[in-house]
C-alpha positions in Angstrom: -14.4 135.6 -77.7 -15.6 139.1 -76.5 -12.3 139.5 -74.5 -10.1 138.1 -77.3 -11.1 139.7 -80.6 -8.0 138.4 -82.3 -9.6 135.0 -82.5 -12.4 136.4 -84.6 -9.8 138.0 -86.9 -7.9 134.8 -87.1 -11.0 132.8 -88.2 -11.9 135.3 -90.8 -8.3 135.6 -92.0 -8.1 131.8 -92.4 -11.3 131.9 -94.3 -9.8 134.4 -96.7 -6.7 132.2 -97.1 -9.0 129.2 -98.0 -11.0 131.3 -100.4 -7.8 132.6 -102.0 -6.4 129.0 -102.5 -9.5 127.3 -103.7 -11.5 130.0 -105.5 -10.0 131.9 -108.4 -10.9 135.5 -107.5 -9.9 138.1 -110.2 -7.9 141.2 -109.1 -10.7 143.6 -110.3 -13.1 142.0 -107.8 -10.7 142.5 -105.0 -10.1 146.1 -106.0 -13.8 146.8 -106.3 -14.4 145.3 -102.8 -11.6 147.6 -101.4 -13.1 150.7 -103.1 -16.6 149.8 -101.7 -15.1 149.7 -98.2 -13.5 153.0 -98.7 -16.7 154.6 -99.8 -18.5 153.1 -96.8 -15.9 154.5 -94.5 -16.2 157.9 -96.1 -20.0 157.9 -96.0 -20.0 156.8 -92.4 -17.3 158.7 -90.6 -18.7 158.1 -87.2 -19.7 154.5 -88.0 -22.7 154.5 -85.7 -24.0 151.4 -87.2 -22.5 148.4 -85.2 -23.6 146.0 -88.0 -21.9 148.1 -90.7 -18.7 148.2 -88.7 -18.8 144.5 -88.1 -19.3 143.8 -91.8 -16.4 146.1 -92.7 -14.1 144.5 -90.2 -15.0 141.0 -91.4 -14.6 142.0 -95.0 -11.1 143.5 -94.3 -10.0 140.4 -92.4 -11.1 138.1 -95.3 -9.5 140.4 -97.9 -6.2 140.4 -96.1 -6.2 136.6 -96.2 -7.0 136.6 -100.0 -4.3 139.3 -100.5 -1.7 137.2 -98.7 -2.5 134.2 -100.9 -2.4 136.3 -104.1 1.0 137.8 -103.1 2.5 134.4 -102.5 1.0 132.9 -105.6 2.9 135.5 -107.7 6.0 134.4 -105.9 5.5 130.7 -106.7 4.3 130.9 -110.3 6.4 128.2 -112.1 7.8 128.4 -115.6 8.3 124.7 -115.5 4.8 123.3 -115.4 4.9 122.3 -119.1 7.8 119.9 -118.4 7.1 116.6 -116.8 10.5 114.9 -117.1 13.6 116.1 -119.0 17.1 114.8 -119.1 20.3 116.9 -119.3 18.9 119.8 -117.5 21.4 122.4 -116.2 20.7 124.7 -113.3 22.6 127.6 -111.7 21.5 128.8 -108.3 22.1 129.3 -104.5 21.8 126.6 -101.9 19.0 127.5 -99.5 18.9 124.4 -97.3 20.8 121.2 -97.0 19.0 118.1 -95.5 20.8 115.7 -93.2 22.7 112.9 -95.0 20.7 109.8 -96.1 21.8 106.3 -96.9 21.7 106.7 -100.7 21.4 110.4 -101.4 22.1 114.0 -100.3 19.1 116.3 -100.8 19.2 120.1 -100.8 17.0 123.0 -101.8 18.4 125.2 -104.6 17.1 128.8 -105.4 17.7 128.9 -109.1 18.4 132.0 -111.2 18.6 130.1 -114.6 17.6 126.8 -115.9 18.7 125.3 -119.2 16.2 122.7 -120.7 16.5 121.4 -124.2 19.1 124.1 -124.9 16.6 126.8 -123.9 17.6 129.1 -121.1 14.9 130.1 -118.6 15.6 133.0 -116.3 13.7 132.2 -113.1 14.0 132.2 -109.3 12.2 128.9 -108.6 13.1 126.6 -105.7 14.1 123.1 -106.8 14.6 120.0 -104.6 18.0 118.5 -105.7 19.1 115.0 -104.9 22.7 113.7 -105.4 22.6 110.0 -105.9 26.2 109.3 -106.9 28.7 107.0 -105.0 29.4 107.5 -101.4 32.7 109.3 -101.9 31.0 112.0 -104.1 28.2 112.3 -101.6 30.6 112.7 -98.7 32.6 115.4 -100.5 29.6 117.4 -101.2 28.1 117.0 -97.7 31.4 118.1 -96.2 31.9 121.1 -98.4 28.5 122.4 -99.3 27.0 125.2 -97.2 23.8 127.2 -97.5 24.4 130.3 -99.5 27.0 128.8 -101.9 26.5 129.1 -105.6 26.2 125.8 -107.5 26.0 124.4 -110.9 23.7 121.2 -111.0 22.9 119.0 -113.9 20.6 116.0 -114.1 17.1 114.8 -114.8 14.3 117.3 -114.0 10.9 115.9 -113.0 7.7 117.1 -111.4 6.8 115.9 -107.9 4.5 112.8 -108.1 0.8 113.9 -108.2 -2.2 111.6 -107.7 -1.3 108.8 -110.1 -3.3 106.1 -108.4 -6.6 106.0 -106.3 -6.0 107.3 -102.8 -2.5 108.5 -103.3 -0.9 111.5 -101.6 -0.3 114.5 -103.8 3.4 114.9 -103.4 3.5 117.6 -106.1 1.0 119.7 -104.2 2.9 119.2 -100.9 6.2 120.4 -102.6 4.4 123.4 -104.1 3.0 124.3 -100.7 6.6 124.7 -99.7 7.4 126.8 -102.8 9.3 123.9 -104.5 8.3 123.6 -108.2 10.4 120.6 -109.3 13.0 118.0 -108.6 16.5 117.5 -110.0 18.2 114.1 -109.7 22.0 113.9 -110.3 24.0 110.8 -110.5 27.8 111.6 -110.6 30.3 114.0 -109.1 30.4 116.2 -112.2 26.7 116.9 -111.9 27.1 119.1 -108.8 29.8 121.7 -108.8 30.4 124.4 -106.1 31.2 127.7 -108.0 32.2 130.0 -105.1 33.1 130.0 -101.4 30.5 132.6 -100.2 27.9 131.3 -97.8 25.1 132.4 -95.5 26.6 132.5 -92.0 23.4 132.1 -90.0 21.9 129.3 -92.2 25.3 127.6 -92.2 25.5 127.8 -88.4 22.1 126.1 -88.1 23.1 123.4 -90.7 26.4 122.7 -89.1 24.7 122.4 -85.7 22.2 119.9 -87.1 25.0 118.0 -88.8 27.1 117.8 -85.6 24.2 116.8 -83.4 23.2 114.1 -85.9 26.8 112.9 -86.1 27.0 112.7 -82.3 23.7 110.9 -82.1 24.9 108.2 -84.4 28.3 107.9 -82.6 26.7 107.2 -79.3 23.6 105.2 -80.1 22.6 102.1 -82.0 20.9 102.5 -85.4 17.4 102.1 -84.1 17.7 104.7 -81.4 19.8 107.1 -83.7 17.0 106.9 -86.3 14.3 107.6 -83.7 16.3 110.5 -82.1 17.0 112.0 -85.6 13.2 112.2 -85.9 12.4 113.4 -82.4 15.1 116.0 -82.1 16.0 117.1 -85.7 12.6 116.5 -87.4 14.1 114.1 -90.0 12.4 110.7 -90.2 14.2 109.4 -93.2 16.0 106.7 -91.1 12.7 105.3 -89.7 11.6 102.5 -92.0 8.1 102.4 -93.6 7.1 99.3 -91.5 7.8 101.1 -88.2 5.9 104.1 -89.3 3.0 101.9 -90.2 3.1 100.3 -86.7 3.0 103.8 -85.2 0.0 104.6 -87.3 -1.8 101.3 -86.4 -1.1 102.0 -82.7 -2.4 105.5 -82.8 0.9 107.1 -81.7 2.2 108.4 -85.1 2.2 111.9 -83.6 5.3 110.8 -81.5 7.3 110.8 -84.8 6.1 114.2 -86.0 8.0 116.9 -84.0 5.2 119.0 -82.6 3.9 120.7 -79.4 4.4 117.5 -77.5 8.1 117.5 -78.2 8.3 121.2 -77.3 6.5 120.2 -74.0 9.3 117.7 -73.4 11.9 120.3 -74.0 10.1 122.8 -71.7 9.9 120.3 -68.9 13.6 119.5 -69.3 14.6 123.1 -69.1 12.4 123.9 -66.1 13.9 121.0 -64.2 17.5 121.8 -65.2 17.2 125.5 -64.5 15.0 125.0 -61.5 17.6 126.4 -59.0 18.0 129.7 -60.8 15.9 132.7 -60.0 12.7 133.1 -61.8 13.9 135.7 -64.4 17.1 133.9 -65.3 15.3 130.5 -65.4 12.6 132.0 -67.8 15.3 133.6 -70.0 17.3 130.4 -70.3 14.1 128.4 -70.9 13.0 130.7 -73.8 16.5 130.6 -75.2 16.5 126.8 -75.1 13.1 126.6 -76.8 14.1 129.0 -79.5 17.3 126.9 -80.1 15.2 123.7 -80.4 12.8 125.4 -82.8 15.7 126.5 -85.1 17.5 123.1 -84.8 14.3 121.3 -86.0 14.0 123.5 -89.0 11.1 125.5 -87.6 8.2 123.4 -88.7 4.8 125.0 -88.2 3.9 122.8 -85.3 7.1 123.6 -83.4 6.8 127.3 -84.1 3.3 127.3 -82.8 4.1 125.5 -79.6 7.3 127.6 -79.1 5.5 130.9 -79.6 2.7 129.8 -77.3 5.2 128.7 -74.6 7.1 132.1 -74.9 3.9 134.0 -74.6 2.8 132.1 -71.5 6.2 132.5 -69.8 6.2 136.3 -70.6 2.6 136.6 -69.4 3.6 134.8 -66.2 6.6 137.1 -65.6 4.6 140.3 -66.3 1.7 139.1 -64.1 -0.8 139.3 -67.0 -3.3 136.6 -67.9 -3.2 135.0 -71.4 -5.6 132.8 -73.3 -4.7 129.6 -75.0 -7.1 130.1 -77.9 -5.7 133.6 -78.4 -2.1 132.3 -78.5 -3.1 129.6 -81.0 -4.8 132.2 -83.2 -1.8 134.5 -83.0 0.7 131.7 -84.1 -1.6 130.5 -86.8 -1.9 134.0 -88.4 1.8 134.6 -88.1 2.7 131.3 -89.9 0.1 131.8 -92.6 1.1 135.4 -93.2 4.6 134.1 -94.1 3.6 130.8 -95.9 -0.2 130.8 -96.6 0.0 127.4 -98.4 1.2 125.9 -95.1 -2.6 125.5 -94.4 -2.5 122.5 -96.8 0.4 120.9 -95.0 -0.8 117.8 -93.0 1.7 118.7 -90.2 0.0 122.2 -89.9 -3.5 120.7 -89.9 -2.7 118.0 -87.3 -0.8 120.3 -85.0 -3.5 123.1 -84.8 -6.5 120.7 -84.7 -4.8 118.8 -81.8 -4.1 121.9 -79.7 -7.4 123.5 -80.5 -9.3 120.3 -79.5 -7.3 120.1 -76.3 -8.2 123.8 -75.5 -11.9 123.2 -76.3 -12.7 119.5 -75.5 -10.3 118.7 -72.6 -12.0 121.1 -70.1 -15.2 119.2 -70.7 -13.6 115.8 -70.2 -11.8 117.3 -67.1 -15.1 118.4 -65.6 -16.7 115.0 -66.1 -13.8 113.2 -64.5 -13.6 115.7 -61.5 -17.4 115.1 -60.9 -16.9 111.4 -60.5 -16.6 109.7 -57.2 -13.0 108.6 -57.9 -10.9 109.2 -54.8 -7.6 107.6 -55.8 -5.3 110.4 -57.1 -3.3 108.1 -59.2 -6.3 106.7 -61.0 -7.7 110.2 -61.5 -4.4 111.5 -62.9 -4.2 108.6 -65.3 -7.8 109.4 -66.5 -6.9 113.1 -66.9 -3.8 112.3 -68.9 -5.9 109.9 -71.0 -8.4 112.8 -71.4 -5.7 115.0 -72.9 -4.8 112.3 -75.4 -8.5 111.6 -76.2 -9.1 115.4 -76.7 -6.2 115.6 -79.2 -7.3 112.5 -81.0 -10.9 113.7 -81.4 -9.7 116.9 -82.9 -7.3 115.3 -85.4 -9.5 112.3 -86.2 -10.8 113.8 -89.6 -7.2 114.3 -90.8 -5.8 111.0 -89.6 -8.7 109.2 -91.4 -8.2 111.3 -94.5 -4.4 110.7 -94.6 -4.0 107.3 -93.1 -7.5 105.7 -93.5 -7.1 104.0 -90.1 -8.9 104.5 -86.8 -6.7 103.1 -84.0 -8.7 101.3 -81.3 -5.8 101.0 -78.9 -4.5 104.5 -79.1 -5.6 105.5 -75.6 -3.8 102.5 -74.1 -0.5 102.9 -76.1 -0.4 106.6 -75.5 -0.4 106.0 -71.8 3.0 104.2 -72.1 4.5 105.6 -75.3 4.2 109.4 -74.4 6.1 109.0 -71.1 8.7 106.7 -72.7 9.2 109.2 -75.5 9.7 111.9 -73.0 12.3 109.9 -71.1 14.1 109.1 -74.4 14.2 112.8 -75.4 15.4 113.8 -71.9 18.2 111.1 -71.8 19.2 112.1 -75.4 19.7 115.7 -74.5 21.8 114.8 -71.4 23.8 112.3 -73.6 24.5 115.0 -76.2 25.6 117.6 -73.7 27.9 115.1 -71.8 28.9 113.4 -75.1 30.3 116.7 -76.5 32.7 116.8 -73.5 33.1 113.3 -72.2 32.0 110.7 -74.8 33.3 107.8 -72.8 30.8 108.5 -70.0 27.9 109.5 -72.4 28.0 106.2 -74.1 26.7 104.5 -70.9 23.7 106.9 -70.8 23.2 106.1 -74.5 23.1 102.3 -73.7 20.3 102.9 -71.3 18.4 105.0 -73.9 19.0 102.2 -76.4 17.2 99.8 -74.0 14.3 102.2 -73.4 13.9 102.8 -77.1 13.9 99.1 -77.8 11.2 98.6 -75.2 9.1 101.4 -76.7 9.6 100.0 -80.3 8.6 96.5 -79.2 5.5 97.9 -77.6 4.5 99.8 -80.7 5.4 96.8 -82.9 3.3 94.5 -80.8 0.3 96.7 -80.4 0.4 97.8 -84.1 0.3 94.2 -85.3 -2.7 93.1 -83.2 -5.6 92.1 -85.3 -7.9 94.5 -83.4 -5.4 97.4 -83.3 -7.4 99.5 -85.8 -10.2 99.5 -88.2 -9.9 100.8 -91.7 -12.1 103.7 -92.8 -11.8 104.8 -96.5 -13.2 107.6 -98.5 -13.3 110.1 -95.6 -14.0 113.3 -97.4 -14.3 117.1 -96.7 -18.1 116.9 -96.1 -17.5 114.0 -93.7 -15.0 116.2 -91.7 -17.6 119.1 -91.6 -20.2 116.7 -90.3 -17.8 115.4 -87.7 -16.9 118.8 -86.3 -20.5 120.0 -86.3 -21.7 116.9 -84.3 -18.7 117.1 -81.9 -19.6 120.7 -81.3 -23.1 119.7 -80.4 -21.9 117.0 -78.1 -19.5 119.4 -76.3 -22.3 122.0 -75.9 -24.7 119.3 -74.6 -22.2 118.1 -72.0 -21.4 121.6 -70.9 -25.0 122.7 -70.4 -26.4 119.5 -68.8 -25.6 118.1 -65.4 -27.4 114.8 -66.0 -25.1 111.9 -66.7 -27.8 109.9 -68.5 -28.5 112.8 -70.9 -24.7 113.1 -71.6 -24.5 109.4 -72.3 -27.4 109.4 -74.7 -26.2 112.6 -76.4 -22.8 110.9 -77.0 -24.5 107.8 -78.5 -26.7 109.9 -80.8 -23.8 112.1 -81.9 -21.4 109.3 -82.8 -24.3 107.4 -84.5 -24.9 110.4 -86.7 -21.2 110.9 -87.4 -21.1 107.2 -88.6 -24.3 107.6 -90.7 -23.5 111.0 -92.3 -19.9 110.0 -93.1 -21.1 107.0 -95.1 -23.5 109.0 -97.3 -21.0 109.9 -100.0 -19.1 106.7 -99.9 -18.6 105.1 -103.3 -17.0 101.7 -104.2 -14.3 102.2 -106.7 -14.3 98.5 -107.6 -18.0 97.7 -107.9 -19.5 94.3 -106.9 -20.8 91.9 -109.5 -18.6 93.2 -112.3 -14.9 92.5 -113.5 -12.7 95.4 -112.7 -9.2 95.8 -114.2 -7.1 98.5 -112.7 -3.7 99.3 -114.4 -1.7 100.6 -111.6 0.8 103.4 -112.3 4.1 102.0 -110.9 6.3 104.0 -113.2 8.5 101.9 -115.5 7.0 98.5 -114.7 3.8 96.5 -114.7 1.1 95.9 -112.2 -2.6 95.1 -112.8 -5.2 94.6 -110.0 -8.3 92.6 -110.9 -11.4 92.2 -108.9 -13.7 89.5 -110.1 -17.5 89.5 -110.0 -17.5 87.1 -107.0 -15.2 89.5 -105.0 -12.0 87.5 -105.5 -8.9 89.5 -106.4 -5.8 89.0 -108.4 -2.6 91.0 -109.0 -0.6 90.6 -112.2 2.9 91.8 -111.4 3.8 94.4 -108.7 6.3 96.9 -110.1 9.9 97.5 -109.1 12.0 97.7 -106.0 15.3 99.6 -105.8 17.2 101.4 -103.0 15.1 104.5 -103.5 11.6 103.2 -104.0 9.5 100.0 -103.3 6.3 100.0 -105.4 4.9 97.2 -103.3 5.4 99.0 -100.1 4.8 102.5 -101.2 2.1 102.2 -104.0 0.4 98.8 -104.0 -0.1 98.1 -100.2 -1.5 101.6 -99.7 -3.8 101.1 -102.7 -5.1 97.8 -101.3 -5.7 99.5 -98.0 -7.6 102.3 -99.7 -9.7 99.8 -101.6 -10.2 97.7 -98.4 -8.6 94.7 -99.9 -7.0 92.7 -97.1 -5.4 89.9 -99.2 -4.8 89.2 -102.9 -6.2 85.8 -103.7 -4.1 85.1 -106.8 -0.6 86.7 -107.4 0.7 86.3 -110.9 4.5 87.0 -111.4 4.6 87.2 -115.2 8.5 86.8 -115.1 11.5 87.6 -113.0 12.4 91.1 -114.2 12.6 93.4 -111.2 10.1 95.8 -112.7 7.5 93.1 -112.6 8.1 90.9 -109.6 10.1 93.4 -107.3 7.0 94.7 -105.4 5.8 91.2 -104.5 8.5 91.0 -101.9 6.8 93.5 -99.6 3.3 92.1 -100.4 4.4 88.6 -99.4 6.4 89.8 -96.4 3.3 91.5 -95.1 1.0 88.5 -95.7 -1.0 90.2 -98.4 -1.0 87.3 -101.0 -2.6 83.9 -100.7 -0.9 82.1 -103.5 1.6 82.8 -106.3 1.7 81.7 -110.0 5.1 82.1 -111.6 7.2 80.8 -114.5 9.0 77.4 -114.3 12.1 77.9 -112.1 15.5 77.7 -113.9 19.2 77.8 -112.8 19.5 81.6 -112.9 20.5 83.3 -109.6 17.4 85.4 -109.5 15.2 82.3 -110.0 17.0 80.4 -107.2 16.7 83.5 -104.8 13.0 83.9 -105.6 12.3 80.2 -105.0 14.1 80.3 -101.6 12.1 83.5 -100.7 8.8 81.8 -101.5 9.7 78.7 -99.4 10.7 81.0 -96.4 7.1 82.2 -96.3 5.5 78.8 -96.9 3.4 80.3 -99.7 1.3 78.1 -101.9 2.9 78.2 -105.5 2.0 77.2 -109.0 3.9 77.1 -112.3 2.4 78.6 -115.5 1.1 75.6 -117.5 -1.9 75.1 -119.8 -4.8 75.2 -117.5 -8.2 77.0 -116.8 -9.1 78.6 -113.5 -12.8 79.2 -112.8 -13.2 82.3 -110.6 -17.0 82.9 -110.2 -18.4 83.6 -113.6 -14.9 84.4 -115.0 -12.6 82.0 -116.8 -8.9 82.5 -116.6 -6.9 80.6 -119.2 -3.1 80.1 -118.8 -1.7 79.5 -122.2 2.0 78.6 -121.3 3.3 75.1 -122.0 6.1 74.0 -119.8 6.7 71.0 -122.0 7.5 73.2 -125.1 11.2 72.9 -126.0 10.8 75.9 -128.2 9.5 78.1 -125.4 12.0 76.8 -122.8 14.9 77.9 -125.0 13.6 81.5 -125.4 14.5 84.5 -123.1 13.0 85.2 -119.7 10.7 87.8 -121.4 9.4 85.3 -123.9 8.6 82.8 -121.1 6.3 85.3 -119.5 3.0 84.1 -118.2 0.3 84.5 -120.8 -3.2 84.7 -119.7 -6.6 85.2 -121.3 -9.5 86.2 -119.1 -13.1 85.8 -120.3 -16.1 87.3 -118.5 -19.4 87.0 -120.3 -18.9 88.3 -123.9 -15.8 90.4 -122.9 -12.1 89.3 -122.8 -8.7 90.5 -121.7 -5.3 89.3 -122.8 -2.2 89.7 -120.6 1.2 88.9 -122.3 3.8 90.2 -119.8 7.0 91.1 -121.6 6.6 88.4 -124.3 8.4 89.5 -127.5 8.1 88.6 -131.2 9.5 85.0 -131.0 7.0 84.0 -128.3 4.2 85.8 -130.2 4.9 83.6 -133.2 4.5 80.5 -131.0 1.2 81.6 -129.6 -0.1 82.7 -133.0 0.7 79.2 -134.3 -0.9 77.4 -131.4 -3.9 79.5 -130.5 -4.6 81.8 -133.4 -8.1 83.2 -133.2 -8.4 82.3 -129.5 -6.1 85.2 -128.9 -8.7 87.7 -130.2 -9.6 89.9 -127.2 -11.3 93.2 -126.4 -8.4 94.4 -124.3 -4.7 93.8 -124.7 -2.0 94.4 -122.1 0.6 95.5 -124.7 3.8 93.4 -124.4 7.0 94.8 -122.9 5.7 98.2 -122.2 5.1 98.9 -125.9 8.7 98.0 -127.0 9.4 97.5 -130.6 10.7 94.0 -129.8 7.0 93.0 -129.1 3.6 93.6 -130.7 4.2 92.4 -134.3 1.7 93.5 -136.9 0.3 90.0 -137.4 0.0 89.5 -133.6 -1.9 92.8 -133.1 -4.2 92.1 -136.1 -5.0 88.7 -134.7 -6.0 90.0 -131.3 -7.6 93.1 -132.7 -8.0 94.8 -129.3 -10.6 97.6 -129.0 -8.5 98.9 -126.0 -4.7 98.6 -125.6 -3.1 99.1 -122.1 0.5 100.3 -121.9 2.3 100.6 -118.6 5.4 102.7 -118.8 7.3 105.4 -116.8 7.1 109.1 -117.9 9.8 109.7 -120.4 11.6 106.5 -119.4 15.2 105.8 -120.6 14.0 102.9 -122.8 11.9 105.0 -125.0 8.8 103.0 -124.3 6.3 102.9 -125.8 7.8 102.7 -129.4 6.3 105.0 -132.0 6.3 101.9 -134.3 4.0 100.1 -131.9 1.8 103.1 -131.4 1.3 103.5 -135.2 0.4 99.7 -135.5 -2.2 100.1 -132.8 -3.6 103.2 -134.4 -3.9 101.3 -137.8 -6.2 98.7 -136.1 -8.2 101.5 -134.5 -7.3 100.4 -131.0 -7.9 103.0 -128.2 -4.5 103.4 -126.4 -4.4 104.1 -122.7 -1.1 104.8 -121.0 0.0 105.2 -117.4 2.8 107.6 -118.4 0.2 110.0 -119.8 -2.8 109.5 -117.5 -1.7 107.6 -114.4 -3.8 104.6 -113.4 -6.5 103.3 -115.7 -9.6 101.6 -114.6 -11.8 99.3 -116.8 -15.0 97.6 -115.7 -16.9 95.0 -117.6 -20.5 93.8 -116.9 -20.0 90.9 -119.3 -21.5 92.8 -122.2 -19.7 96.1 -122.3 -16.3 97.4 -121.1 -16.3 100.9 -119.7 -13.4 103.2 -118.9 -14.0 104.6 -115.4 -12.8 108.1 -114.5 -11.6 107.3 -111.1 -10.2 110.8 -110.5 -13.7 112.3 -110.5 
């Protein structure tokens, strides 16, 4: 530290960044602090006091960080925060960046100069994420003709990025904001995106065209699996790697392979050193630096790649000039440079994982290396394998708080899988570069190298798939918080210090046990169970325009009533419900209830069943419709236990679940799919809940006639998302719910919930809770009282 004062500045600067982001400091306070410093400087011209000088330096460093945040906040103030979702929005602006082509859409960043919402023109320079989701011909035309710098007219639906709508969710809105993006525009036809001029940014377009051509060549030479992986490894675009594959990488502890980072820069560095090995030292160094800079630009310059590239360049220059450098100093320099340009990058998971990994390698690996070198191991191969594992272990220790916070999983086999996957990934990257170079000149020869790479990629993917699917591959750790992270780093620091200062192996071993025991104990102190034991919990999941309700009974059993929608762009089962179950530590749903076969109700069940997360299914009586036939075949393929809705009572601990449908009723069997929805009443103690799916007024009349006062319930899941085709006045008055639950998408195209239904519910003094307004809603009953739980706090 004494020889590298920049590290001290970096720590204080980052402290200022965090203070500026999380603490609202008024400008007068900053101005007063600066004036105070000036006064101190004037009063102490010689600054004899070392303490005073230290305080002044530290204060200046922190204030610089706060000032950087304040400056960037002014640049990213949004005039669109009051708009959640608006149709028919028109935007004029300049293309800043175009992403690589995806299967169903083209995405690009637009720097707007004017936005028209509800016939009101807003002059602003906000950045918007635009997505063209028209037919393939429209997308191809735009992808072929659009260039960064071109001026566009874009019309479509404006919406905010998804914030935390369900427990444990990732805040995508905050993530976009950290990149300066304040909203999303979705367009659905060719007339929605119009190029208004032919001007473009030459440099940005050169980078985009290079990325596009590399991507095209990758797909021409390789199969889909290898092409998707290489797009991620070389171009930092993981959109062609499916969710299940990513989960296997997480479970195996090798997800870092898919995030372009310092490891990939290391692959490129080794490749260039080998390729340029016969040149003289200066030419070899120059070409290597040029190659690294090209790779950094081609990947889109993510923080992790910038950091690794900058550090590599510094080390090469230091080597050429005969000067020594310091890894920590290089890390500090790159972090400060990135945060000066984009201070909110510190909230980016990629930034956090990258810097925590390299910092822990710099600080922890020397300790592991020392311990290994002090052992009596003579075999150089074994020792090298252990040293390699030590590097991997160091990185995993440093990134552990972030991986637990973001993925809620601790891989138990990561050291093993990394021993094989890291070298294989290096070979895949090296072969890919050779293939691309030869492929641009002699594609007929390059295809044979690509075939070899396809085989190696398949081998690596099979290994990851196998290891990630093992029952003991990982353990789930939920509710890992900021205090937990602080305790973790404090205790790890104590352990590193203990190992460095002691030569006794027994002491080191005991210290390690004590430290990890304390980490476990302290990390569980602030843990809270969201779905408490011994009560009935009902969680209305926010799945957008659809239905999904998670129930946990007093005996610990669980049920899921509907699972939202699946479409080409989003699968609520895969992207919302499974992560939610993981967050709540629910391995399997005991009872799955498909109210009826509309895709916004049963679609998400496909992923749940495919992943073995449901024990048995209840569904309406099968009919001759195509979707019913397909669903029955799907259930048979997985040998799932199934039941048909018919009058019955299910005892689940102290809870009684009544199914009110009658499959023998000719009247019901002639009604629509909505009216044949599964109708359930749940009674726990003196409290009750009624779920009616999408049942409409004809079905309501039937149940009023057959059950009448038995329908009276404390909580009603309002039929058909609050549509006016459901919830008749008589039906609502008979149920007289104290609480009414409505699951609907924000400003959905159907106009749900209907104002008519809302007024009817207000007239009977029912408290209305809606996912479109508040996200997920959690109710808990102890058998006597139903409470609304504020899960966000």
